[in-house]
C-alpha positions as CSV (number, residue, x, y, z in Angstrom):
1,M,16.1,22.1,9.9
2,T,15.9,25.3,7.8
3,R,14.4,25.3,4.3
4,T,17.9,25.9,2.9
5,A,19.3,23.0,4.7
6,R,16.5,20.7,3.5
7,L,17.1,21.8,0.0
8,S,20.7,20.9,0.3
9,L,19.6,17.3,0.7
10,I,17.9,17.4,-2.6
11,L,19.2,15.4,-5.5
12,T,21.4,12.5,-5.8
13,I,21.9,12.9,-9.6
14,T,20.4,9.9,-11.3
15,A,23.1,8.1,-13.3
16,T,20.9,7.7,-16.3
17,A,20.0,11.3,-16.6
18,I,21.2,13.2,-19.6
19,G,23.9,15.6,-18.4
20,M,22.4,18.7,-19.9
21,Y,19.2,18.3,-17.8
22,A,20.8,18.5,-14.4
23,L,20.9,21.3,-11.8
24,V,20.3,24.2,-14.1
25,A,17.7,26.9,-14.6
26,W,15.8,27.0,-17.8
27,A,14.2,29.9,-19.8
28,A,10.6,29.4,-20.8
29,P,10.1,27.8,-24.2
30,E,8.7,29.7,-27.1
31,E,5.4,27.8,-27.1
32,E,3.0,28.4,-24.2
33,S,2.6,25.6,-21.7
34,D,0.6,25.1,-18.6
35,S,3.7,23.5,-17.0
36,P,6.3,25.6,-15.1
37,A,9.0,26.9,-17.4
38,P,11.7,24.3,-16.4
39,V,9.2,21.4,-16.9
40,A,8.0,22.8,-20.2
41,A,11.6,23.2,-21.3
42,M,12.3,19.5,-20.5
43,E,9.2,18.5,-22.5
44,D,10.7,20.4,-25.4
45,R,13.9,18.4,-25.1
46,G,12.0,15.1,-25.3
47,M,11.2,14.3,-21.7
48,N,7.8,12.7,-21.2
49,I,5.9,14.3,-18.3
50,L,3.5,11.9,-16.7
51,G,2.0,13.9,-13.8
52,S,2.7,15.9,-10.7
53,F,2.8,15.1,-7.0
54,D,3.1,17.0,-3.7
55,A,6.6,17.5,-2.2
56,P,7.9,19.2,0.9
57,S,9.7,22.5,1.4
58,G,7.6,24.4,-1.2
59,L,8.7,22.0,-4.0
60,T,6.4,20.5,-6.5
61,G,7.3,17.1,-7.9
62,Y,6.8,15.9,-11.5
63,A,7.1,12.3,-12.6
64,A,8.7,11.9,-16.0
65,T,10.5,9.4,-18.2
66,V,13.7,9.7,-20.3
67,Q,14.2,6.9,-22.8
68,G,11.6,4.9,-20.9
69,R,13.3,5.3,-17.5
70,P,11.3,7.1,-14.8
71,M,12.8,10.3,-13.3
72,A,11.6,13.0,-10.9
73,I,11.7,16.7,-11.4
74,Y,11.4,19.0,-8.4
75,V,10.4,22.6,-9.2
76,T,11.1,25.4,-6.7
77,E,8.3,27.5,-5.2
78,D,8.9,30.4,-7.6
79,G,8.5,28.1,-10.6
80,K,11.8,29.3,-12.1
81,H,14.2,26.5,-11.2
82,A,14.2,22.8,-11.0
83,V,16.4,19.9,-10.0
84,L,16.3,16.3,-11.2
85,G,16.8,13.2,-9.1
86,T,16.0,11.8,-5.7
87,L,14.6,13.8,-2.7
88,V,15.5,12.6,0.8
89,D,14.5,13.7,4.2
90,E,16.5,14.3,7.4
91,Q,16.9,10.6,8.0
92,G,17.9,9.9,4.4
93,N,14.6,8.3,3.6
94,N,13.8,8.3,-0.1
95,L,10.8,10.5,-0.7
96,T,10.8,10.1,-4.5
97,A,10.4,6.3,-5.0
98,D,6.8,5.9,-4.0
99,P,5.2,8.8,-6.0
100,L,7.4,8.1,-9.0
101,E,6.5,4.4,-9.0
102,R,2.8,5.2,-8.5
103,I,2.6,7.6,-11.4
104,S,5.1,6.1,-13.9
105,S,4.0,2.5,-13.5
106,G,0.3,3.1,-13.9
107,P,-1.2,4.3,-17.1
108,Q,2.0,4.2,-19.1
109,N,2.8,0.6,-18.4
110,K,-0.8,-0.4,-18.9
111,K,-0.8,1.2,-22.3
112,A,2.5,-0.5,-23.2
113,W,1.0,-3.9,-22.0
114,D,-2.0,-3.4,-24.3
115,Q,0.2,-2.5,-27.3
116,L,2.5,-5.5,-26.7
117,E,-0.6,-7.7,-26.5
118,D,-1.6,-6.5,-30.0
119,A,2.0,-6.9,-31.4
120,T,3.5,-10.0,-33.0
121,W,4.8,-12.3,-30.3
122,V,5.9,-15.9,-29.9
123,R,4.7,-17.8,-26.8
124,D,7.1,-19.8,-24.6
125,G,5.0,-22.0,-22.3
126,D,1.5,-23.3,-21.9
127,A,-1.2,-21.2,-23.5
128,D,-3.3,-21.8,-20.3
129,A,-0.5,-20.8,-17.9
130,P,-2.1,-18.3,-15.5
131,R,0.7,-15.8,-15.4
132,I,1.6,-13.9,-18.6
133,V,4.9,-12.0,-19.0
134,Y,5.8,-9.9,-22.1
135,E,9.4,-9.8,-23.1
136,I,11.0,-7.8,-25.9
137,T,13.6,-10.2,-27.1
138,D,16.5,-9.9,-29.6
139,P,17.8,-13.3,-30.8
140,N,21.4,-12.1,-30.3
141,C,20.8,-10.9,-26.7
142,P,22.8,-12.9,-24.2
143,Y,20.6,-11.6,-21.3
144,C,17.5,-12.7,-23.1
145,N,18.9,-16.2,-23.3
146,E,19.9,-16.0,-19.7
147,F,16.4,-15.1,-18.7
148,W,15.0,-17.8,-20.9
149,Q,17.1,-20.4,-19.0
150,T,16.3,-18.8,-15.6
151,A,12.5,-19.1,-16.4
152,R,12.6,-22.8,-17.3
153,P,11.2,-24.1,-13.9
154,W,8.2,-21.7,-14.0
155,V,7.5,-22.4,-17.7
156,E,7.9,-26.1,-17.5
157,A,5.7,-26.3,-14.4
158,G,2.9,-24.6,-16.5
159,D,2.8,-21.6,-14.2
160,V,4.1,-18.9,-16.7
161,Q,3.8,-18.2,-20.4
162,I,6.3,-15.7,-21.7
163,R,5.2,-13.9,-24.8
164,H,8.4,-12.9,-26.8
165,V,8.0,-9.7,-28.9
166,M,10.8,-10.5,-31.3
167,V,13.0,-7.5,-32.4
168,G,16.2,-7.2,-34.3
169,I,18.4,-4.4,-33.0
170,L,21.7,-5.7,-31.8
171,K,23.5,-7.3,-34.8
172,A,23.2,-7.4,-38.6
173,D,21.6,-10.8,-38.5
174,S,19.2,-10.0,-35.6
175,V,16.3,-9.1,-38.0
176,P,16.8,-12.2,-40.2
177,K,17.0,-14.5,-37.1
178,A,13.9,-12.8,-35.5
179,A,12.0,-13.0,-38.9
180,T,13.0,-16.7,-39.2
181,I,11.4,-17.4,-35.8
182,V,8.3,-15.3,-36.4
183,G,7.8,-16.7,-39.9
184,A,8.3,-20.3,-39.1
185,D,5.6,-22.9,-39.4
186,D,6.1,-23.6,-35.7
187,P,7.3,-20.3,-34.1
188,E,7.3,-21.7,-30.6
189,G,9.6,-24.6,-31.7
190,A,11.8,-22.2,-33.6
191,L,12.2,-20.0,-30.5
192,E,13.1,-23.0,-28.4
193,R,15.7,-24.1,-31.0
194,Q,17.2,-20.6,-31.0
195,E,17.5,-20.4,-27.2
196,R,18.7,-23.9,-26.6
197,N,21.4,-23.5,-29.3
198,Y,22.2,-19.9,-28.4
199,A,25.8,-20.6,-27.4
200,S,26.5,-22.2,-30.8
201,G,25.0,-19.4,-32.8
202,G,21.2,-20.0,-32.4
203,I,18.8,-20.8,-35.1
204,E,19.8,-21.1,-38.8
205,V,18.4,-18.2,-40.8
206,T,15.9,-19.2,-43.4
207,E,17.1,-18.5,-47.0
208,N,13.9,-17.0,-48.3
209,I,12.4,-15.0,-45.4
210,S,9.0,-13.6,-46.3
211,D,8.5,-9.8,-46.5
212,A,5.6,-10.3,-44.1
213,A,7.9,-11.8,-41.4
214,R,10.4,-9.1,-41.8
215,D,7.7,-6.4,-41.6
216,K,6.4,-7.9,-38.3
217,V,9.9,-7.7,-36.8
218,Q,10.4,-4.1,-38.1
219,D,7.0,-3.2,-36.6
220,N,8.1,-4.6,-33.3
221,N,11.3,-2.5,-33.6
222,A,9.3,0.6,-34.2
223,L,7.0,-0.2,-31.2
224,M,10.0,-0.7,-28.9
225,E,11.3,2.7,-30.0
226,A,7.9,4.4,-29.6
227,L,7.6,3.0,-26.1
228,G,11.0,4.5,-25.2
229,Y,12.6,1.2,-24.3
230,F,16.3,0.8,-24.9
231,A,17.4,-2.6,-23.6
232,T,16.8,-6.2,-24.2
233,P,15.3,-7.9,-22.5
234,T,12.5,-5.5,-21.6
235,I,10.0,-7.3,-19.5
236,L,6.5,-6.3,-18.5
237,Y,4.7,-8.3,-15.8
238,R,1.6,-8.1,-13.6
239,K,2.3,-7.3,-9.9
240,T,0.5,-8.8,-7.0
241,N,-1.7,-5.7,-6.7
242,G,-2.7,-5.9,-10.4
243,D,-0.5,-3.1,-11.6
244,I,1.9,-3.6,-14.5
245,G,5.6,-3.7,-13.6
246,L,8.5,-3.0,-16.0
247,K,12.1,-4.3,-15.9
248,Q,14.7,-3.4,-18.5
249,G,17.7,-5.7,-18.5
250,M,18.3,-9.1,-16.9
251,P,16.4,-9.5,-13.7
252,R,18.5,-10.3,-10.6
253,G,17.8,-11.4,-7.1
254,D,14.2,-10.8,-5.9
255,D,13.2,-9.3,-9.2
256,V,13.0,-12.9,-10.7
257,E,10.2,-14.0,-8.4
258,K,8.5,-10.6,-8.7
259,I,8.2,-11.2,-12.4
260,L,7.6,-15.0,-12.5
261,G,6.0,-15.6,-9.1
262,P,7.1,-18.0,-6.4
263,K,9.5,-20.7,-7.6
264,P,7.7,-24.0,-8.2
């Protein structure tokens, strides 16, 4: 297969990519950069470049994130053009997934894990449970409630503790609800009341919410934004090899046991 034919296989445009990023050539940015001009231009537009990796056909791959989602950039041999998305070979095998996962889920997810550990969170489950999962949770998020219900067998068996980093981003009363939970005398009990009564409106908001409780929720909001996460739930968990995994949105299928472990 010729180089031109191989290049024609490049790029199934990622649905989450911002349209202006795709399949164009970029002029070099005004500020000097060690990166090729197209990559430097993407950095200027807010894309976070995590590292590079080898790719076939004279291409160089770069792992990046956009709004917290991993994405690959492939720069041509002359360094003047780039395409974004998934590279496949003659058999249609995905050549992007492994290097993108290796680079994007390593240091970045570990850093996020450490920051969430230091944030304000409410535990769901036994403090001695061996598996720890961090979840960014909005009280008004239906998928957060669905995951709470899905996780009951693992939590009640004492296998998993879920540390809910409470945020308020979805509705006008999300911050008051989250602050009510965070500021309660028994935050764990308040979280349970919220989730068990979700269908009927959740927890009743405290009339006099402390500034400290509100500030903790706002700090969590700011942390979520700084990490580039855009969905609730956002879940971080430890994989079997010790790496930190990331799931944004409600886990489905095999993802549930990847996050929570074998079902008890």
